[in-house]
C-alpha positions as CSV (number, residue, x, y, z in Angstrom):
1,S,84.4,71.5,77.2
2,L,82.0,71.6,74.5
3,F,83.4,74.1,71.7
4,L,86.8,71.3,70.8
5,L,83.3,69.0,69.9
6,P,81.4,70.7,66.6
7,G,79.8,66.9,66.0
8,R,78.6,67.7,70.5
9,V,77.3,71.5,69.8
10,R,75.8,71.3,66.9
11,S,73.6,68.1,67.6
12,T,72.5,70.4,70.7
13,Y,72.0,73.6,69.8
14,E,71.6,73.9,66.1
15,D,68.2,74.3,66.6
16,K,68.8,77.5,68.8
17,F,69.5,79.3,65.1
18,I,67.5,80.9,63.2
19,T,68.7,81.4,59.3
20,D,68.0,84.7,58.2
21,P,65.8,83.8,54.8
22,Y,67.4,86.9,53.2
23,T,70.7,87.6,54.2
24,P,72.6,84.0,53.2
25,G,75.0,84.0,56.1
26,L,73.1,85.3,59.2
27,Y,71.5,83.5,62.0
28,H,69.0,84.7,64.9
29,C,70.1,83.9,68.2
30,V,66.6,81.9,69.6
31,L,68.2,82.7,72.8
32,C,68.8,86.4,73.6
33,G,67.0,87.6,70.0
34,K,70.9,88.4,68.0
35,T,72.3,88.5,64.5
36,V,74.8,87.0,63.9
37,R,77.7,85.2,61.5
38,N,79.2,82.9,63.8
39,R,76.8,81.4,65.3
40,W,79.3,78.6,67.3
41,H,81.3,81.4,68.4
42,H,78.4,82.9,69.4
43,I,76.0,80.2,71.0
44,S,79.9,80.5,73.9
45,A,77.9,83.4,74.8
46,H,75.4,81.4,76.7
47,F,77.8,79.3,79.5
48,P,79.5,79.8,81.7
49,G,84.0,81.1,81.9
50,E,86.0,78.2,81.8
51,H,88.6,80.6,80.5
52,K,90.4,82.4,83.6
53,C,92.8,85.4,84.1
54,R,95.5,84.8,85.9
55,L,96.4,88.6,86.8
56,C,92.6,89.7,87.6
57,T,88.5,88.2,88.3
58,A,87.9,88.0,84.5
59,V,86.4,85.5,82.7
60,Y,85.8,84.8,79.1
61,S,84.1,81.5,77.0
62,R,86.2,81.9,74.7
63,V,89.8,82.1,74.5
64,D,90.4,84.4,71.7
65,K,88.3,87.0,74.0
66,L,91.1,86.0,77.2
67,K,94.2,86.9,74.6
68,T,92.1,89.7,74.7
69,H,91.6,91.4,77.3
70,L,95.2,90.2,78.2
71,R,97.2,92.6,75.4
72,T,94.2,95.3,76.4
73,V,94.4,95.2,79.9
74,H,98.1,94.0,80.8
75,N,100.2,94.7,77.2
76,I,100.9,90.7,76.6
77,E,100.9,89.1,73.9
78,I,100.1,86.0,73.6
79,T,101.7,84.5,70.1
80,K,102.0,80.8,69.4
81,Y,105.5,80.8,69.8
82,S,105.0,82.5,73.1
83,R,101.9,80.5,74.5
84,S,103.1,80.2,78.5
85,P,100.7,78.2,80.7
86,H,100.5,80.5,83.1
87,F,98.3,82.5,81.7
88,V,96.7,80.4,78.3
């Protein structure tokens, strides 16, 4: 996954963001026009999903979004101690 290789993501996608000169810590995405704080979380929105819910057809590009889906839609809480290969 590209997101496990920060150096690769940076070198490939660093030019996709413009820093906001008036607000430090904000970045403007040239792909979609959004202003974001976390470039690397945002860039995942531009990739097809890799994390599939095994209970329905939902697919997410980030595992934290899948965990939120499992908790809010299916009432399943995934913690670092109860992680199950069946869901994440």
